[in-house]
C-alpha positions in Angstrom: 0.8 -136.7 -48.4 2.0 -137.2 -52.0 -0.3 -138.1 -55.0 0.5 -138.8 -58.6 2.2 -141.5 -60.6 5.7 -140.5 -59.7 7.2 -138.6 -56.8 10.4 -137.5 -55.1 11.4 -135.6 -52.0 14.0 -132.9 -51.4 16.0 -132.2 -48.3 15.9 -128.7 -46.9 19.5 -127.9 -48.0 19.3 -129.3 -51.5 17.5 -127.9 -54.6 16.3 -128.8 -58.0 17.9 -127.4 -61.2 15.7 -125.8 -63.9 14.0 -128.6 -65.9 14.3 -131.2 -63.2 10.7 -132.1 -62.9 10.3 -132.1 -66.6 13.2 -134.5 -66.9 11.6 -136.8 -64.3 8.3 -136.7 -66.3 10.0 -137.4 -69.6 12.0 -140.3 -68.0 8.8 -141.8 -66.6 7.0 -141.5 -70.0 9.8 -143.2 -71.9 10.5 -145.9 -69.2 7.2 -146.6 -67.6 8.2 -150.2 -66.6 11.0 -148.8 -64.3 10.5 -148.4 -60.6 12.7 -145.3 -60.3 14.7 -142.8 -62.4 18.0 -141.3 -61.3 19.8 -138.3 -62.7 23.1 -136.6 -61.8 23.5 -134.3 -58.8 25.8 -131.4 -58.6 27.7 -131.5 -55.3 27.8 -128.1 -53.6 29.5 -126.9 -50.5 27.9 -124.9 -47.6 28.4 -121.7 -49.6 26.9 -123.1 -52.8 30.1 -123.7 -54.7 30.2 -126.5 -57.2 32.5 -129.2 -56.0 31.8 -132.0 -58.6 29.0 -134.1 -60.0 27.6 -137.4 -58.8 26.7 -139.4 -61.8 24.2 -142.3 -61.2 25.9 -145.7 -61.2 23.0 -148.2 -61.3 23.9 -150.7 -63.9 23.7 -153.8 -61.7 21.3 -155.8 -59.7 20.2 -155.4 -56.1 23.7 -156.6 -55.0 25.3 -153.8 -56.9 22.8 -151.2 -55.6 23.5 -152.4 -52.0 27.2 -151.4 -52.4 26.1 -147.8 -52.1 28.9 -145.1 -52.6 31.4 -147.9 -53.1 30.4 -149.2 -56.5 26.8 -147.8 -56.9 25.8 -144.2 -56.7 22.4 -142.7 -56.5 21.9 -139.2 -55.2 18.6 -139.0 -53.4 17.6 -135.5 -54.6 18.2 -136.5 -58.2 15.9 -139.6 -58.0 12.2 -140.1 -58.5 10.0 -143.1 -57.8 7.0 -144.9 -59.2 4.2 -144.2 -56.6 2.6 -147.6 -57.1 5.9 -149.5 -56.5 6.8 -147.2 -53.6 3.5 -148.2 -51.9 4.0 -151.9 -52.7 7.3 -151.8 -50.8 5.6 -149.9 -48.0 7.7 -146.7 -48.7 10.3 -145.4 -46.4 11.3 -147.1 -43.2 10.9 -144.2 -40.8 12.9 -146.0 -38.1 16.0 -145.3 -40.2 17.7 -141.9 -39.9 20.6 -141.7 -42.3 20.2 -144.2 -45.1 16.5 -144.7 -45.5 16.9 -143.9 -49.2 19.3 -146.9 -49.6 16.7 -149.1 -47.9 14.1 -147.8 -50.4 16.3 -148.3 -53.5 17.1 -151.9 -52.5 13.4 -152.7 -52.0 12.6 -151.0 -55.3 15.4 -152.6 -57.2 14.2 -156.0 -56.0 11.0 -155.2 -57.9 12.4 -153.7 -61.1 14.8 -151.5 -63.0 16.1 -148.1 -62.0 16.7 -146.0 -65.2 19.4 -143.4 -65.6 18.6 -139.9 -66.7 21.4 -138.2 -68.6 20.9 -134.8 -67.0 21.9 -132.8 -63.9 18.7 -132.8 -61.8 19.6 -131.3 -58.5 22.2 -129.7 -56.3 23.1 -131.7 -53.2 24.9 -130.0 -50.4 28.0 -131.8 -48.9 29.6 -130.3 -45.9 30.8 -131.6 -42.5 27.8 -130.3 -40.5 25.1 -131.8 -42.7 23.2 -134.8 -41.1 24.9 -137.7 -42.9 28.5 -136.4 -43.0 28.2 -134.9 -39.6 27.3 -138.4 -38.2 29.3 -140.5 -40.6 29.8 -143.3 -38.0 26.1 -143.6 -37.4 25.4 -143.4 -41.2 27.9 -146.2 -41.9 26.4 -148.4 -39.1 22.9 -147.9 -40.5 24.1 -148.8 -44.0 25.7 -152.0 -42.7 22.4 -152.8 -40.8 20.4 -152.2 -44.0 22.6 -154.4 -46.0 22.4 -157.3 -43.5 18.6 -156.8 -43.2 18.3 -157.3 -47.0 20.6 -160.3 -47.1 23.4 -158.3 -48.7 26.3 -159.7 -46.7 29.0 -158.8 -49.2 27.9 -155.1 -49.4 27.9 -155.0 -45.6 31.4 -156.4 -45.5 32.6 -154.0 -48.1 31.2 -151.1 -46.0 32.9 -152.4 -42.9 36.2 -152.6 -44.8 35.7 -149.0 -46.0 35.1 -147.8 -42.5 38.1 -149.7 -41.1 40.3 -148.2 -43.8 39.0 -144.7 -43.1 39.7 -145.0 -39.4 43.1 -146.6 -40.0 44.1 -143.6 -42.0 42.8 -141.2 -39.4 44.7 -143.0 -36.7 47.9 -143.0 -38.7 47.6 -139.3 -39.3 47.0 -138.6 -35.6 50.0 -140.7 -34.6 52.2 -139.0 -37.2 51.2 -135.6 -35.8 51.8 -136.7 -32.2 55.3 -138.0 -33.2 56.1 -134.8 -35.0 54.9 -132.7 -32.0 51.9 -131.1 -33.8 
């Protein structure tokens, strides 16, 4: 059970960078009218090697936020929420397993602004065996479901095109290898 005016959560394989909680508190104090605050996340692999940075991309409305990882980007471990607004939108949908954070961000963005924090907040692990990447088909299906549930048809269609392109490339690669005898 969380208490306080702002909160966040951290998955077991991610971690905060020094100063993260202070950055969340400062963002809250300077932008109290916002419903959430998102900083950057350093992408790390299974061994902890830095593989890039995920900058928040949150400039648009709820339609923009719904186009998650296509046009908009929020990394869950680098985001904090207003407790009062979180409670008003009834928090996380625990029936979701891969993209409950997207569902939350859409609900929050419908109520107000998400502010950007110009700081690396957390390290987020990206590797094939983690929950979302290890089940990318289920994750994509859940994202499409969430978008349709929130009336975000264009974002759902964009995700379906992304998935179709991904599988087309995989099939082409497999066919090429079969033809070449590999």
